[in-house]
N, C-alpha and C positions, 0 to 999 in steps of 0.2 A: 627446853624448847626446840620443837623441831623443825629442821631446816627445811626449810620451799625453796622450791625449783621452778621455773617457767622452761615451757617446752622449747623456745629460745636456747634456753644456759644449754639442757639436754642435748640439743640436735648439735652442738658444739662437739661433745664429745663420742668423738663415730669413726675411732679408728683406734689400732694396736697399742697406742702409745697412752691411750685415755679412752678407757670405754662403759661407758655408764648407756642404763635406761630403766625402762620403768616396766612395773610390774603391778599389777591392781592398785594404780595410783603412787603409788613408791618407787622412789630412785636408786638407784642402786651403780657402785662404782666397784666393777668385776676386773678392773683390770689387772689388779693380783691374780685374779684367780685364773685368766686365759688358760696358762700353762696346765692348770691342773682340771680343767674341768674334762669329764669323761665322753660327750661327742665332741671334742677338740674345740678349739679355739675359734675354729673358722665360724661355729653356730654362734658364736657368743658376740662376733666382730658381727655378722651379719644383719644383726639387733639393734647394734650400738644405734646410740641416738634417735632412737623410736621409742613407742607406744610396744612391751614384747608380751601382753600378757597372752594372747590371744596363743603366739607360740611357745610360749611358758608352758600352757596350759597344754595344748595339744600334745606335747612329748610326753605328759604324765608323771611329773617328777613324786619322787617319792616320799615320807616327811621327812627322810631323814636328808634330802637334798633342802626341802624347804626352811629345815630348820636351819640349813648351811647357808643358805641364804642373808641370814639376818646380820650377819653381820660385814655383808657386803652392805646393808642399807644405810646411804648417807641422807634419806631426807623424803620427801613428799613434795609430789604436785602441790603449785599454789592453788589454791581453794577455787578460784576461777576456772581453771586448765582442768580441773578434776573430772573424770568420769562417772557420770554416779551409776550409770548401769554397769557397772564393774562388780563381781561377786567377790568380796570380803573374806576368805577364810584366815582363820589364825591358825599358829601352829599347834593350837588343843586341839580344833576342829579335825583338823588331818591323823593328828595323833589318835581320836577317836575314829576314823574312819579303817584307820589300819588295824586297830586293834580287835576291828569287828571282821574282817575278815582273817578268810584264814591264809594261812603261810605259806603253802602253795601258790597263791594268786598273789602274791605278794615279792615275789620274786620273778612272778610272770610280768609284773609291771613294769621292771627296769629293765629285763635282759633286750629288750625288742628297741629300746631307744640306744642302749650303750652298742648292739651288733652295728645297729643302723649307723650311730655316729664314728665309730669307725670305720666300716666300709666306706661313708662319705671322705673320711678322713685321707686312708690307701689311695680313692681313687683320686682327689684332689692331689696328695702329693705326688703319684703318679704318673700324672698329666700335666701338671702345673709347676713340677719341681725338678720337671727332666732338663 
């Protein structure tokens, strides 16, 4: 049985010590992933305790990233609070889309977010950590 969480419960996990968010009505605890995230931990902490589907999809994560996130899934939103308008793509759907695209376009889909994430991290560290 899948564990269900309310928005009120998820809102409590909004910091570096406990980082949860919602993507496509599923709940993820990415606290252990903060230091490993290619875009920097700040990007994840900014979405902590919130509905993060739009932010996640806007970045254009790879199928590998989508597969990796499965290990951080801890449950789903309670049925009464789910957003029925969200598209729910399964990992298999992303694999099919990726396999049908050329290898040239696959590296382009992740290079811009990685470069932007690194630039944002450097700027943050230069201005706020000095």
